[in-house]
BALOBA-1460 file (C-alpha; in Angstrom, 3 decimals):
// residues 242
<rec num="1" residu="m" x="11.465" y="9.576" z="-8.168"/>
<rec num="2" residu="i" x="8.434" y="7.342" z="-7.808"/>
<rec num="3" residu="e" x="5.922" y="7.772" z="-10.614"/>
<rec num="4" residu="l" x="2.629" y="8.947" z="-9.134"/>
<rec num="5" residu="e" x="-0.711" y="8.926" z="-10.900"/>
<rec num="6" residu="k" x="-1.570" y="12.330" z="-12.303"/>
<rec num="7" residu="n" x="-3.383" y="14.464" z="-9.726"/>
<rec num="8" residu="y" x="-3.357" y="11.558" z="-7.241"/>
<rec num="9" residu="v" x="-2.200" y="12.259" z="-3.689"/>
<rec num="10" residu="p" x="-0.932" y="9.176" z="-1.816"/>
<rec num="11" residu="v" x="-2.456" y="8.380" z="1.578"/>
<rec num="12" residu="v" x="0.072" y="7.440" z="4.260"/>
<rec num="13" residu="w" x="-0.895" y="5.932" z="7.632"/>
<rec num="14" residu="v" x="1.783" y="6.186" z="10.307"/>
<rec num="15" residu="t" x="1.311" y="4.394" z="13.622"/>
<rec num="16" residu="g" x="3.039" y="5.624" z="16.765"/>
<rec num="17" residu="a" x="3.018" y="9.175" z="15.382"/>
<rec num="18" residu="t" x="2.694" y="11.065" z="18.666"/>
<rec num="19" residu="k" x="6.456" y="11.605" z="18.892"/>
<rec num="20" residu="g" x="9.881" y="10.290" z="17.914"/>
<rec num="21" residu="i" x="10.427" y="8.348" z="14.714"/>
<rec num="22" residu="g" x="6.723" y="8.103" z="13.856"/>
<rec num="23" residu="l" x="6.183" y="11.854" z="14.062"/>
<rec num="24" residu="a" x="9.320" y="12.530" z="12.015"/>
<rec num="25" residu="i" x="8.134" y="10.101" z="9.321"/>
<rec num="26" residu="a" x="4.684" y="11.705" z="9.229"/>
<rec num="27" residu="n" x="6.251" y="15.155" z="8.842"/>
<rec num="28" residu="s" x="8.522" y="13.961" z="6.031"/>
<rec num="29" residu="f" x="5.695" y="12.377" z="4.042"/>
<rec num="30" residu="a" x="3.627" y="15.544" z="4.474"/>
<rec num="31" residu="i" x="6.504" y="17.624" z="3.109"/>
<rec num="32" residu="i" x="6.526" y="15.661" z="-0.156"/>
<rec num="33" residu="g" x="2.791" y="16.246" z="-0.530"/>
<rec num="34" residu="c" x="1.163" y="13.084" z="0.827"/>
<rec num="35" residu="k" x="-2.022" y="12.946" z="2.865"/>
<rec num="36" residu="v" x="-0.848" y="11.777" z="6.261"/>
<rec num="37" residu="i" x="-2.824" y="9.969" z="8.963"/>
<rec num="38" residu="l" x="-1.165" y="10.195" z="12.356"/>
<rec num="39" residu="s" x="-2.293" y="7.531" z="14.809"/>
<rec num="40" residu="g" x="-1.379" y="6.727" z="18.380"/>
<rec num="41" residu="r" x="-2.930" y="6.594" z="21.831"/>
<rec num="42" residu="n" x="-2.526" y="10.254" z="22.821"/>
<rec num="43" residu="k" x="-5.319" y="12.026" z="20.940"/>
<rec num="44" residu="t" x="-4.404" y="15.478" z="22.229"/>
<rec num="45" residu="q" x="-0.790" y="15.216" z="21.082"/>
<rec num="46" residu="l" x="-1.864" y="13.799" z="17.712"/>
<rec num="47" residu="e" x="-4.095" y="16.827" z="17.173"/>
<rec num="48" residu="i" x="-1.217" y="19.162" z="18.027"/>
<rec num="49" residu="n" x="1.099" y="17.336" z="15.615"/>
<rec num="50" residu="a" x="-1.478" y="17.335" z="12.825"/>
<rec num="51" residu="g" x="-2.192" y="21.015" z="13.415"/>
<rec num="52" residu="r" x="1.466" y="21.885" z="12.884"/>
<rec num="53" residu="i" x="1.532" y="20.002" z="9.582"/>
<rec num="54" residu="i" x="-1.641" y="21.751" z="8.441"/>
<rec num="55" residu="d" x="-0.238" y="25.140" z="9.458"/>
<rec num="56" residu="q" x="2.703" y="24.466" z="7.148"/>
<rec num="57" residu="g" x="0.384" y="23.729" z="4.228"/>
<rec num="58" residu="g" x="0.236" y="19.955" z="4.505"/>
<rec num="59" residu="f" x="-2.642" y="17.512" z="4.932"/>
<rec num="60" residu="a" x="-2.854" y="15.649" z="8.219"/>
<rec num="61" residu="l" x="-5.576" y="13.693" z="9.944"/>
<rec num="62" residu="p" x="-5.145" y="12.662" z="13.611"/>
<rec num="63" residu="i" x="-6.858" y="9.408" z="14.572"/>
<rec num="64" residu="a" x="-6.508" y="7.853" z="18.023"/>
<rec num="65" residu="c" x="-5.617" y="4.177" z="17.777"/>
<rec num="66" residu="d" x="-4.229" y="1.553" z="20.140"/>
<rec num="67" residu="v" x="-2.447" y="-1.060" z="18.021"/>
<rec num="68" residu="t" x="-2.806" y="-3.666" z="20.773"/>
<rec num="69" residu="s" x="-6.587" y="-3.594" z="20.243"/>
<rec num="70" residu="e" x="-8.142" y="-5.158" z="17.154"/>
<rec num="71" residu="t" x="-11.318" y="-3.165" z="17.805"/>
<rec num="72" residu="s" x="-9.385" y="0.099" z="17.955"/>
<rec num="73" residu="i" x="-7.508" y="-0.678" z="14.726"/>
<rec num="74" residu="r" x="-10.708" y="-1.606" z="12.906"/>
<rec num="75" residu="g" x="-12.294" y="1.639" z="14.047"/>
<rec num="76" residu="a" x="-9.314" y="3.697" z="12.933"/>
<rec num="77" residu="f" x="-9.207" y="1.970" z="9.553"/>
<rec num="78" residu="a" x="-12.930" y="2.519" z="8.993"/>
<rec num="79" residu="n" x="-12.463" y="6.177" z="9.910"/>
<rec num="80" residu="i" x="-9.635" y="6.547" z="7.407"/>
<rec num="81" residu="n" x="-11.699" y="4.933" z="4.629"/>
<rec num="82" residu="k" x="-14.655" y="7.156" z="5.406"/>
<rec num="83" residu="k" x="-12.742" y="10.438" z="5.530"/>
<rec num="84" residu="i" x="-9.988" y="9.882" z="2.963"/>
<rec num="85" residu="g" x="-10.149" y="6.514" z="1.186"/>
<rec num="86" residu="d" x="-7.697" y="3.702" z="0.573"/>
<rec num="87" residu="v" x="-4.336" y="3.593" z="2.324"/>
<rec num="88" residu="d" x="-1.422" y="3.611" z="-0.121"/>
<rec num="89" residu="v" x="1.380" y="3.437" z="2.459"/>
<rec num="90" residu="l" x="1.276" y="1.874" z="5.915"/>
<rec num="91" residu="v" x="4.174" y="2.657" z="8.226"/>
<rec num="92" residu="n" x="4.162" y="0.220" z="11.137"/>
<rec num="93" residu="n" x="6.129" y="2.145" z="13.734"/>
<rec num="94" residu="a" x="4.362" y="1.949" z="17.108"/>
<rec num="95" residu="g" x="6.653" y="0.329" z="19.650"/>
<rec num="96" residu="v" x="7.346" y="-0.066" z="23.365"/>
<rec num="97" residu="t" x="10.039" y="-1.713" z="25.441"/>
<rec num="98" residu="v" x="11.550" y="-2.101" z="28.888"/>
<rec num="99" residu="f" x="15.269" y="-2.379" z="29.504"/>
<rec num="100" residu="e" x="15.353" y="-5.325" z="31.886"/>
<rec num="101" residu="t" x="17.090" y="-8.653" z="32.141"/>
<rec num="102" residu="f" x="15.070" y="-11.702" z="31.127"/>
<rec num="103" residu="d" x="14.754" y="-12.668" z="34.793"/>
<rec num="104" residu="k" x="13.317" y="-9.286" z="35.811"/>
<rec num="105" residu="t" x="10.980" y="-8.868" z="32.844"/>
<rec num="106" residu="s" x="7.433" y="-9.441" z="34.053"/>
<rec num="107" residu="i" x="4.824" y="-11.419" z="32.130"/>
<rec num="108" residu="k" x="2.759" y="-8.231" z="31.867"/>
<rec num="109" residu="e" x="5.699" y="-6.374" z="30.329"/>
<rec num="110" residu="f" x="6.409" y="-9.238" z="27.927"/>
<rec num="111" residu="d" x="2.776" y="-9.388" z="26.798"/>
<rec num="112" residu="s" x="2.695" y="-5.613" z="26.260"/>
<rec num="113" residu="i" x="5.876" y="-5.647" z="24.166"/>
<rec num="114" residu="i" x="4.657" y="-8.548" z="22.003"/>
<rec num="115" residu="a" x="1.194" y="-6.999" z="21.633"/>
<rec num="116" residu="t" x="2.573" y="-3.688" z="20.379"/>
<rec num="117" residu="n" x="5.683" y="-4.623" z="18.428"/>
<rec num="118" residu="l" x="4.492" y="-7.860" z="16.826"/>
<rec num="119" residu="r" x="0.745" y="-8.347" z="17.046"/>
<rec num="120" residu="g" x="0.132" y="-4.664" z="16.308"/>
<rec num="121" residu="y" x="2.126" y="-4.920" z="13.082"/>
<rec num="122" residu="f" x="0.141" y="-8.005" z="12.099"/>
<rec num="123" residu="l" x="-3.242" y="-6.396" z="12.785"/>
<rec num="124" residu="c" x="-2.514" y="-3.100" z="11.013"/>
<rec num="125" residu="t" x="-1.075" y="-4.905" z="8.000"/>
<rec num="126" residu="k" x="-4.164" y="-7.144" z="7.816"/>
<rec num="127" residu="m" x="-6.349" y="-4.033" z="7.666"/>
<rec num="128" residu="v" x="-4.677" y="-2.545" z="4.581"/>
<rec num="129" residu="l" x="-3.430" y="-5.590" z="2.700"/>
<rec num="130" residu="s" x="-6.627" y="-6.743" z="0.986"/>
<rec num="131" residu="s" x="-7.197" y="-3.369" z="-0.639"/>
<rec num="132" residu="m" x="-3.566" y="-3.120" z="-1.733"/>
<rec num="133" residu="l" x="-3.692" y="-6.565" z="-3.331"/>
<rec num="134" residu="k" x="-6.944" y="-5.701" z="-5.075"/>
<rec num="135" residu="r" x="-5.446" y="-2.480" z="-6.464"/>
<rec num="136" residu="k" x="-2.096" y="-4.209" z="-7.132"/>
<rec num="137" residu="k" x="-0.133" y="-1.446" z="-5.460"/>
<rec num="138" residu="g" x="0.907" y="-0.288" z="-2.026"/>
<rec num="139" residu="h" x="3.788" y="0.040" z="0.413"/>
<rec num="140" residu="i" x="4.046" y="-1.563" z="3.842"/>
<rec num="141" residu="i" x="7.040" y="-0.089" z="5.649"/>
<rec num="142" residu="n" x="7.961" y="-1.752" z="8.922"/>
<rec num="143" residu="i" x="10.180" y="0.067" z="11.402"/>
<rec num="144" residu="h" x="12.046" y="-2.619" z="13.329"/>
<rec num="145" residu="s" x="15.357" y="-2.337" z="15.169"/>
<rec num="146" residu="v" x="18.853" y="-3.743" z="14.873"/>
<rec num="147" residu="a" x="17.807" y="-5.659" z="18.013"/>
<rec num="148" residu="a" x="15.868" y="-7.927" z="15.632"/>
<rec num="149" residu="r" x="19.133" y="-9.508" z="14.525"/>
<rec num="150" residu="d" x="21.867" y="-8.423" z="16.961"/>
<rec num="151" residu="i" x="22.375" y="-9.171" z="20.655"/>
<rec num="152" residu="f" x="21.760" y="-6.425" z="23.221"/>
<rec num="153" residu="y" x="21.695" y="-6.699" z="26.987"/>
<rec num="154" residu="n" x="18.395" y="-6.119" z="28.825"/>
<rec num="155" residu="s" x="16.318" y="-6.424" z="25.643"/>
<rec num="156" residu="s" x="15.279" y="-10.077" z="25.365"/>
<rec num="157" residu="a" x="11.535" y="-9.436" z="25.105"/>
<rec num="158" residu="y" x="11.993" y="-6.514" z="22.723"/>
<rec num="159" residu="a" x="14.409" y="-8.514" z="20.568"/>
<rec num="160" residu="a" x="11.958" y="-11.415" z="20.427"/>
<rec num="161" residu="a" x="9.134" y="-9.128" z="19.276"/>
<rec num="162" residu="k" x="11.266" y="-7.348" z="16.694"/>
<rec num="163" residu="a" x="12.782" y="-10.573" z="15.375"/>
<rec num="164" residu="g" x="9.302" y="-12.044" z="15.055"/>
<rec num="165" residu="a" x="8.029" y="-8.969" z="13.225"/>
<rec num="166" residu="l" x="11.012" y="-9.054" z="10.868"/>
<rec num="167" residu="a" x="10.502" y="-12.741" z="10.087"/>
<rec num="168" residu="m" x="6.793" y="-12.139" z="9.486"/>
<rec num="169" residu="s" x="7.565" y="-9.205" z="7.217"/>
<rec num="170" residu="r" x="10.106" y="-11.162" z="5.187"/>
<rec num="171" residu="s" x="7.589" y="-13.949" z="4.639"/>
<rec num="172" residu="l" x="4.885" y="-11.470" z="3.635"/>
<rec num="173" residu="r" x="7.218" y="-9.825" z="1.147"/>
<rec num="174" residu="h" x="7.828" y="-13.199" z="-0.500"/>
<rec num="175" residu="e" x="4.058" y="-13.708" z="-0.784"/>
<rec num="176" residu="v" x="3.123" y="-10.343" z="-2.285"/>
<rec num="177" residu="r" x="6.126" y="-8.969" z="-4.162"/>
<rec num="178" residu="k" x="4.774" y="-10.157" z="-7.538"/>
<rec num="179" residu="k" x="1.333" y="-8.748" z="-6.749"/>
<rec num="180" residu="g" x="2.277" y="-5.068" z="-6.716"/>
<rec num="181" residu="v" x="2.747" y="-4.639" z="-2.969"/>
<rec num="182" residu="r" x="6.142" y="-3.663" z="-1.586"/>
<rec num="183" residu="v" x="7.125" y="-4.707" z="1.918"/>
<rec num="184" residu="i" x="10.122" y="-2.827" z="3.259"/>
<rec num="185" residu="d" x="11.998" y="-3.462" z="6.506"/>
<rec num="186" residu="v" x="13.899" y="-0.651" z="8.189"/>
<rec num="187" residu="l" x="16.237" y="-1.567" z="11.054"/>
<rec num="188" residu="p" x="17.516" y="1.545" z="12.846"/>
<rec num="189" residu="g" x="20.272" y="1.495" z="15.402"/>
<rec num="190" residu="a" x="20.138" y="3.573" z="18.573"/>
<rec num="191" residu="t" x="17.907" y="6.577" z="17.875"/>
<rec num="192" residu="e" x="17.356" y="9.438" z="20.300"/>
<rec num="193" residu="t" x="13.723" y="9.015" z="21.340"/>
<rec num="194" residu="d" x="11.780" y="8.804" z="24.591"/>
<rec num="195" residu="m" x="12.294" y="5.049" z="24.553"/>
<rec num="196" residu="w" x="15.669" y="5.803" z="26.163"/>
<rec num="197" residu="n" x="15.919" y="7.452" z="29.578"/>
<rec num="198" residu="k" x="17.201" y="11.011" z="29.857"/>
<rec num="199" residu="s" x="20.611" y="10.079" z="31.217"/>
<rec num="200" residu="i" x="21.348" y="7.776" z="28.266"/>
<rec num="201" residu="r" x="20.142" y="10.370" z="25.777"/>
<rec num="202" residu="k" x="22.280" y="13.057" z="27.372"/>
<rec num="203" residu="k" x="25.370" y="10.846" z="27.462"/>
<rec num="204" residu="y" x="25.104" y="9.565" z="23.892"/>
<rec num="205" residu="h" x="23.343" y="12.471" z="22.186"/>
<rec num="206" residu="q" x="26.178" y="13.106" z="19.725"/>
<rec num="207" residu="k" x="26.411" y="9.424" z="18.825"/>
<rec num="208" residu="m" x="22.740" y="8.484" z="18.399"/>
<rec num="209" residu="l" x="20.689" y="8.725" z="15.228"/>
<rec num="210" residu="q" x="17.957" y="11.345" z="15.201"/>
<rec num="211" residu="p" x="14.324" y="10.517" z="14.289"/>
<rec num="212" residu="e" x="14.673" y="12.728" z="11.232"/>
<rec num="213" residu="d" x="17.540" y="10.546" z="9.983"/>
<rec num="214" residu="v" x="15.255" y="7.520" z="9.948"/>
<rec num="215" residu="a" x="12.434" y="9.533" z="8.371"/>
<rec num="216" residu="d" x="14.701" y="10.756" z="5.568"/>
<rec num="217" residu="a" x="15.723" y="7.176" z="4.793"/>
<rec num="218" residu="v" x="12.110" y="5.967" z="4.762"/>
<rec num="219" residu="v" x="10.915" y="8.677" z="2.392"/>
<rec num="220" residu="s" x="13.956" y="8.196" z="0.141"/>
<rec num="221" residu="i" x="13.113" y="4.501" z="-0.166"/>
<rec num="222" residu="y" x="9.485" y="5.310" z="-0.937"/>
<rec num="223" residu="c" x="10.561" y="7.738" z="-3.681"/>
<rec num="224" residu="q" x="12.661" y="5.174" z="-5.536"/>
<rec num="225" residu="p" x="11.759" y="4.498" z="-9.197"/>
<rec num="226" residu="q" x="9.039" y="1.924" z="-9.831"/>
<rec num="227" residu="r" x="11.568" y="-0.506" z="-11.286"/>
<rec num="228" residu="l" x="13.501" y="-0.519" z="-8.010"/>
<rec num="229" residu="t" x="12.694" y="-1.538" z="-4.456"/>
<rec num="230" residu="t" x="14.599" y="-1.862" z="-1.194"/>
<rec num="231" residu="d" x="13.728" y="-5.017" z="0.696"/>
<rec num="232" residu="e" x="15.654" y="-4.271" z="3.853"/>
<rec num="233" residu="i" x="17.901" y="-1.509" z="5.150"/>
<rec num="234" residu="v" x="19.991" y="-1.197" z="8.323"/>
<rec num="235" residu="l" x="20.675" y="2.300" z="9.679"/>
<rec num="236" residu="r" x="23.420" y="2.755" z="12.263"/>
<rec num="237" residu="p" x="25.201" y="5.648" z="13.939"/>
<rec num="238" residu="v" x="28.541" y="6.297" z="12.233"/>
<rec num="239" residu="e" x="30.398" y="5.208" z="15.371"/>
<rec num="240" residu="g" x="28.390" y="2.003" z="15.671"/>
<rec num="241" residu="d" x="26.169" y="0.706" z="18.477"/>
<rec num="242" residu="l" x="26.138" y="2.260" z="21.936"/>
């Protein structure tokens, strides 16, 4: 297990924590005793999620944040520093997509996907990185997708954003790995979340990963011994892609 400072409780910031993979990751970090910040755009749902963690004896702080807005991210980060302190673990998870051909993908949809899945990762990472480098410790865990490296129909904009985020993350890891900061890339395959429509989820329910599967992998990586790190991990359903 990871060696924690005596009596020190790690602070974990999870973006896109209103539902799906982000919520599952927040729950899993709370279970192992971390202070968890749940952020996303739906303040009401964040408060419900945080309340459930608190009811189970955990620590959770809901903070509304739109990762496409630098102003919103700065406000959320300032709020975290004021109420809790430094962020030890950032989980970049917030993501959106549309399942459309390149030809039918609108410029508005493309901009939204890039803003959330790529620019949002950049902005949130910028917020926490300086403090991590100063303290010579920290984890930045980026939830990508196998679409970052494999070909899928009707996902050109999403693939571009995820591939860009993965390339950015790999470069960052090379820059900071000798400075005490770990950058970890997680590439899940098809996971049963609201990103998929109901008919797809119903048809492939038995085949898809569950959000908790991804969360278990993330927390397991975080809990590795200090002498060990995982740079990149691909998670797939046993039967392969849909």
